C-alpha atoms as one frame of an Amber mdcrd trajectory, in Angstrom:
protein
  -0.102   0.138  -0.171   2.676   2.350   0.897   5.994   3.336  -1.583   9.147
   1.949  -0.571  11.840   4.381   0.800  13.318   3.799  -2.934  10.456   5.424
  -3.837   9.661   9.117  -4.424   7.060  10.500  -2.146   3.754  10.760  -3.529
   2.079  13.807  -5.268  -0.426  15.710  -2.541  -3.465  14.474  -4.729  -2.586
  10.916  -4.527  -2.001  11.084  -0.633  -5.018  12.853   0.146  -6.785   9.844
  -1.776  -5.012   7.446   0.441  -6.043   9.573   3.430  -9.392   9.358   1.973
  -9.803   5.752   1.670  -7.861   5.245   4.785 -11.040   7.290   6.212 -13.542
   5.597   4.321 -12.613   1.945   5.753 -12.525   3.556   9.138 -15.703   4.573
   8.729 -16.842   1.378   7.912 -15.620  -0.425  10.791 -17.178   2.097  13.553
 -20.262   1.173  11.855 -19.987  -2.637  12.037 -18.919  -2.294  15.710 -21.168
   0.382  16.559 -24.300  -1.850  14.817 -22.748  -4.966  16.774 -22.364  -2.947
  20.313 -26.163  -1.495  19.739 -27.895  -5.044  18.703 -26.291  -6.417  21.922
 -26.673  -3.898  24.481 -30.578  -4.112  22.402 -31.026  -7.844  22.178 -29.169
  -8.779  25.258 -29.375  -6.030  27.974 -32.844  -5.431  26.765 -32.440  -1.599
  26.553 -34.436   0.097  23.938 -32.116   1.055  20.174 -31.858   4.471  21.504
 -30.586   3.677  24.824 -28.528   0.994  22.834 -27.228   3.145  20.402 -26.039
   6.001  22.963 -24.585   2.889  25.401 -22.479   1.348  22.387 -21.181   4.712
  21.111 -20.313   5.697  24.762 -18.066   2.326  25.304 -16.865   2.779  21.566
 -15.743   6.233  22.271 -13.899   5.623  25.738 -16.644   7.368  27.609 -18.436
   4.481  29.643 -22.017   3.020  29.732 -25.042   5.380  30.535 -27.153   2.588
  31.491 -27.279   0.311  34.793 -26.792  -3.592  33.590 -29.136  -5.497  35.726
 -28.785  -8.931  33.628 -25.200 -10.922  34.635 -25.480 -11.999  30.583 -25.694
  -7.752  29.655 -22.495  -7.325  31.847 -21.035  -9.872  30.669 -21.715  -8.698
  27.319 -20.655  -5.076  28.307 -17.404  -6.318  29.525 -16.505  -8.133  26.316
 -18.001  -4.836  24.016 -15.533  -2.562  26.080 -12.739  -4.453  25.646 -13.519
  -5.866  21.741 -14.099  -1.774  21.349 -10.898  -0.695  22.882  -8.769  -2.920
  20.624 -11.204  -1.156  17.590 -10.049   2.373  19.038  -6.604   1.709  18.985
  -6.866  -0.021  15.521  -8.565   2.978  13.757  -6.197   5.670  15.545  -3.264
   3.331  13.828  -4.894   2.948  10.183  -6.211   6.583  10.186  -2.386   8.109
  10.870   0.061   5.488   9.173  -0.502   7.690   5.869   0.396  10.506   7.669
   3.160   8.950   9.783   4.634   7.037   6.665   4.914  10.371   4.627   6.707
  12.399   7.438   9.014   9.535   7.563   9.637   9.082   3.963  10.250  13.026
   3.427  12.826  12.630   6.501  14.277   9.807   4.814  14.448  11.307   1.475
  16.025  14.468   3.179  18.441  12.521   4.932  19.585  10.683   1.622  20.196
  13.906   0.073  22.257  15.108   2.916  24.468  12.149   3.098  24.733  12.528
  -0.849  25.524  15.685  -0.601  28.598  14.832   1.812  30.081  12.243  -0.137
  29.874  14.067  -3.304  28.280  11.311  -5.223  25.707  11.957  -7.880  23.291
   8.912  -7.967  20.684   8.170 -10.386  17.361   8.509  -9.235  14.422   6.176
 -10.944  13.025   8.795 -13.303  16.639   8.457 -14.932  17.563  11.871 -13.657
  20.612  12.723 -11.998  20.933  13.792  -8.147  23.475  15.633  -6.337
C-alpha cells in the first residue's frame, strides 16, 4: 500500500486519496462496531434501540456506559464489548495516522539521503533516470 523508501514521495493529490481511503475504511469499521454494540445492548441487555445506540457509542469512544445493566449476561456482553471497543479504537488510530506518519518518515528519509549524497559528493541516479547530487 505504501511506497518503499527508494521510490519518490507521492504527489499530494494521491496522498489525499490514500487518506480518504483510510478514512472510508475507518468509517466502515466504526459502523460495524457500533452495530454490534447496539444490537448487543438491545437484544442482550433489553435496552430500547436509542439507549442501546447511546451505550454502544459511549463505550466505543471510551466514555463509559450510561445505563445500569441488571443481568449477568448484559454485564458479560458489556465487558466483552468494552475490550473489543478498546482494540477497535487503537486500531482505528493506527489506520488513520499511518499514511501521515509514513509520509513524514518518508520525507525525513529522503532528505537524509540527500544530505548523505551531498556529503559524499556522489551523484546518484534516481528512478526517473535523472541525476541527483
